Structures are given as structure tokens and as C-alpha cells.
N, C-alpha and C positions, 0 to 999 in steps of 0.2 A: 582599515585599506585593508591592512598584514591579515588581518580575521579572515577576511571577505573573501582574498586569494584562497587564504588556507581550507574554508569552509567549500570556493568552486572547485579546490582537489581534491578534495574528502570525496563530496556530492559525482563527481564526474568517474573516480574509480570506485566509486558502488554500484555505479549504477551501469559501469561495466560488468566490475565482475557479474551482475545476478544479472545481464548480457548474456555475460558468458553461458551460467550457468543452467538461464532457462530457454536457454536454446543450441544448446549443445547437443549432436544428433544422439543416440541410444548406439547401444553398443550391439555390436554384431555377435551371435551366438554360429559357433563351428564347431559341427558334428562330426564328428568321426565315426564312417558309417563302414562293416566289414564283413564280407562274403569269402568264399573256397573259387567261382570260376573265374578267368581269364574279361582284362578291359574291358574282351575282342566282344566274349559272349551274347546270347539276346538278351538273357537279365542285366547287365550290367548298361548296356546302350542303348531298349527299349523301355526297359521298367526303374532301374534305378535314374540313371541321368534325365528322364523329366521328371523324375519324382522330386530331386530334388529341384531343378530348375526350375517347377512349382509353389513350390514351401518357401523358394528365394525369389518367385516373385511378387508372391499373394505376404511376403513380412516386408518390404519393401527395402529387397536389399542385407534384414536383418538375420536372416535366417542361412547358413551356408553348409557345402557338404563338403568334408576334406575325405575321400570316399579312398581305399584301399580292401583293391582285392586279392586273392588271388591266395592268403591269407599271408600282405604281411605285416600286420601283426603281431605274426608270431602264434606258434601252436595249430593247433589242425581241425577239420571244420566239426568236431565230434566236442569241438570246446567253444565255436562258436557262440551257443547258449550263452556258456561261461562265464564269455568274456561281457555281453550285454547284459548282464545283471549284474557283473561282477564291479563293472566301468572301467574295463582297460578299452570299453568300445561306447558310444554313445549310443548305433543302435547297429545290429546284426539282420542279415536276411542267413538266415539258415534251415540247415535243413534238422530236425529237431533228433530222430529217431536213430540218425547217427548215433546216439545215446541210445542201446538195449535195454527197452526194461522202466526207464523212464515216463515218457511220454504216452502208457498203453491206452489209455482211453482215448485219444485224439489221432494214435494208432489206426483206431476203426478205416482211414479214406486208404489203409496203403493194404486191408483187404481185400483178395482175386475176385476179380472181376465186376466190379464197384460203381469206377467210372469212366463216362464217354466222351464226356468236353472236360477242359477243366476249367471253361468259362463257368462252364453252369456247379462244377463242381466243388469250384472256391468258393462261389456266395453260400454252398450248403456246410462249408467247413467250417466258413466266421458265424454258420447261426449256429451250428453244431459247437462250437468252442467257448460261445458266448454263455450256455447255455447250460453245456455240462464240461468243462473241464477248463475250469480259467485256474484252477487248483495248483494244475504242471505248468502254469505260467507265474510262479510268482515272483515279484520282484525285478519283472515288467513287465513297460505297457505296449500292446499288441496292435500292432499298425493295420497290416493287413496276414493273412493267411490264406494261402491258395496250395494245389496241386499240381503238375504240373500233365502235361502233354497227355499220360501216361504212357507206364513202360511197353514197348515190342521188341520184337528177340532181333538179336544183328550176329548174324557169322563169321567165320575166316574163310570160309572152305564147305561149311556144312551145311547139306539141305533139310529141310527139317517140315515140314507136311501135316505127318500123327503123333502122339505120343510115342511112339515105337522108334521115330529118327527122332526123338529125343531125351531117351535112355542113354541115360550114359557118360550123355555132354558134358561139357566142366563148362558150366555160364557163373561172369558176376553175376552176385541179386545187389542191392541198395543198404537193404537191411533187413533186421531180421524174420519181419514181415514177406520181404519177398525172399527170402529164401523158404521159408519154410513152405514157399508156393511153389516154386520151382522143386526144390523135397517130394513134395505131393506131385508134379510132373512128371517126374524119375529120372529130372537131370541130377546136374553132382554141383552144388549152389558152392559157390569163393565168397570170400569178399575179400574188397582191395576197391581205393582212395580213384573215385570217375577220373581220373588222365593217366594212373596206371594196366589204365584197360589196350590204348592200341599196342601199347611197345610190347604189354602180354599175347595179346589177339598173336602180333605179326610175328612170335614167337614158338608160337603152339603151350605157351603154359597154361591158356582156359583157349575154349575154343569157340567159344562163342559170349553175350552180354546180353544183361536185361537193362532200356536204355531207354529213354524218349526219346522222338525222331529230333524234338528240338535245338536237346545235347550233341547227336554226332556230329552236326557239320563242324561244332566250336573245337572237337577231340579230332577230327579230321575223321571217324571212323570208318565213313562211305571209301577208304584207300586200302583200310585194311578187312573190309567186310566185304564181301561178293554176296551173300544171300541175307533175307531177311524176309521176318514172318510175324506176320501183323492179324490180328481180326482185323473186320470188317467195321467200317464206318459207325454199322445200325448195333456194334455190339460195345459192350465195356472191355480196355482195357486188361488186358492178367494180370498187372501189376500198376504200381503207384507206387507215390513218395508225398512226401507230406511239407510244410516251409509253413515257414512263418519270418514277420519284417518286425524287429519286435525293438520295443528300445529302452537302456535304463531307466524305472523309471525313480530314482533319487533326483538324472536329467533332465528330465519333462517336468517333475513337481517345481525344480528349483526356472521353468522354466517364469514369467514376467504372465500374467495372464492372455492378453491378445495376442501372445507365438506357443500359446496352450492350441488356447485357438483352430490357428494355423494349423497346428499339427491332427488336430480335432476336427477336421474339415478335406482332411486328407489323408484320411485312416474310415477303415469300416469292412464292408461290405459292396460295397459298390465299387472303390479301389481294388479289392478281394479278386470282384466280376472285369476287375480293366486287367485285372497282372493276370494272368487265368486266358483272357483272351487273346494276349499274347502272346502264351506259350503254344495255343492252339494254333495261332497265325504261324509261327516261328515252324512249325509240326508239319507243314506244308511245304513249306521253303527249304526241308531237311530233308523230305522224302524226295520233293523234287532230284534237288540232287543226286539223289543214289538211284534216280532212272536212267538221267544225263548220263550219268558214271556204263553205263545197261546193264546194273547190278539187278538178280533176280529177286522178286518180291515175291510170296509164298502169302495169300489170305487164306486162315483155314476157313474149310468150308460151315455153315453148319452145322452137320453132323459132327464134325471135328472141333465144333466148338462147344456141344455140350458135352464129348468125352470128357475136352478142358475144365469147365465146370461143373461137373460130379466131380470128376479127380479131387477138386482146389475144396470142397465142402468141408473137410474135415479139419483145414487151417481157419473157416470162421470159428467152427467146433467148440478150439484150442482155444481161441480167442477172447471167447463168450468167457472160458474155466475162466482162465489168469483172474479177465477184468474181476470176474465172481467175487473168486479167492484176493482180490485184493480192497473189497467191499461194496462194488457196485455192481449195476444191476447188469449186466453185458448184453443180454437178450432184448432189453431194452432199447438200450444205446446203443444196438445194432440196429433195430429195428427203425431207430428217428431219424440217424443217418441212411437210411435206404428213404423213408420217408422228404426226407430233405433235399435228396438225387432227386426225386418223384418231382416233387412241388417244382424245382428250379429246372430238370426237364422239359416238364409240362408247357 
């Protein structure tokens, strides 16, 4: 009788242990996601949070994002890509060409007067990188790539309608290609972090900035910039910047197969298109803010636009030589990028 009781107790214990093992909830994975813009930015609110919410829902709550805007993990924006590669962050949103000369094949989309629309150009960039430049992103898994809505020129008080008006003005540029473009147009390019721009314009350190409309509102540039110079909607912008949303490869590899599938389902060309569309929409909102403040917006005439594109042809030529010197066919890469832009534009 005692033996039977012992067996019953043992059996109940084994069942309880097995039940606990069988029905324990899978452990959640928290991803550290870092970027350099403030939490109120369009990217943070309309790209990042919805993306994180989506992977959370599709994983049944097993994938979670811990967000670190404004470089809260330390370092500088130029170090973000390496933070993802080295595992300091699990995922970063980065402007890789802040590291000048490292992503030369990918920066083809930063050449002057390439893109008209972020939605279309971001799809072209995804295809281009997958085909031509994956070697520049070793150590990370690319989730999406995109360009912004295209840089326009914003000035404290200067009125710029022609090349002659721009000559000699100190203008902030975002990257080495942006610097070359402004120099070719006759301006004096100055590189500085975007958050430093409003104060620099207000104090006269620089006359203006080359930056997309979408970013102007989060930086409150419409308050210090009274005039703006832009290309017509049918024309490509004078400059652009490339962005990547990249995950540490080892972190991705450590995920179980079903969670990898969630990440995969929220990566790629279609996600890049969605991100680009949000940036295009943000540009319209920010431009309207400037208009409501009665700021002056100058649009390049067709004749002036041709002068500006002609003046920057040397930037393309120099890029082709630089890329070719590194062993790639620069001319073919530029053609491929332009063909992809045309494909998605049409």
C-alpha cells in the first residue's frame, strides 16, 4: 500500500514536470534598435514604431523592440553601422555614407539629380544593392534600404534662384557626394551634424543647408530659414542620402526559424517602398509648414535646372573613376542605377 502511494506521488510529480516543460511559453526576444533622430521624428513615429508593432504582432509577442533614439547607446551617427555589425545594437537605422569612402558603390543614389521620389527610388536602391553592393554590408542582415525625399536648399535669409545667387554661400552638406555637388554648384560646403544646423544658421555660421523637407520640421528649420530653393515636382532633387535598416547577422542567426521568418516577411523591396512613401508624404507636410509661415519658396526654372545639372556632371565622372579604381565598373553601375530608377518611375 505504501509502495502504491509512493508510485502515485511519483507519477503525479512526473506528470506535473512534463506538463510544465511541454506548455511553457517560448521565451521572448528583445531587440535593441538604435538611430540618430529624435523620438518625435517621422522615421521614429511612422516607420520604426509601426515596423516593431508589426513584428510583435506576427510573432505572437515573442519579438519586442527596445528603442534607442538620439544615439542613446552612445557614439556618433557615423558609428551606427558598426554598432550593428559589432552587436552593440541588434538593429540600427543608419546613413552609412557618414563614413566617407566606405560605401562607394551604394552611394550612387547620392549622385546629383538622380531621384524624384523616395517611394520609387527606394525600391531601385534595394534591387541595386542586392545585385551590386552586398559586399559593402558584411556582418549585417539588411532589412530595408531607402533614400529620403530628396534634399532641397533652405536659407536663413538669402534668396537663391540662380547659380550666381548660390556662389560663395556657406551651405551644410550631409555627405562627401553632397559636398562635391554643392562645390560644383559654386557654394562653399560645410559638413556638420544635422542637429547643429538650426543654431548654425541662426548665428550666421552657415547661410543655409541642403536637407530634405521631411527633416526640416523635426529640426524646426522653418523657424530660422525664411527662404527655400527647390526643384519642380517633375525634376530630380539636387542631392539625396542613402539609409539602411540593418540587423546584426549573428543576432538574426540566433533566432529560431519561425522568428527568422517574421523578420524576413518584414524585409525587402516592398518594405523599402513603404518606408519611402512615408518620407514622400512627410515632405509635403513639412513644406506646408513653411508655406503657412509665409516663407518664400523659389522653384528653379527649367532653364536654370539644366544649368545646375550641367554644372554637376563632373561629380558623376569623378565617382565613376573612384569606383572603377576600386575594381568595379563605375560606368556600368551608374547605368544600372539609372535603369532601375526608370523602371520604378515608369
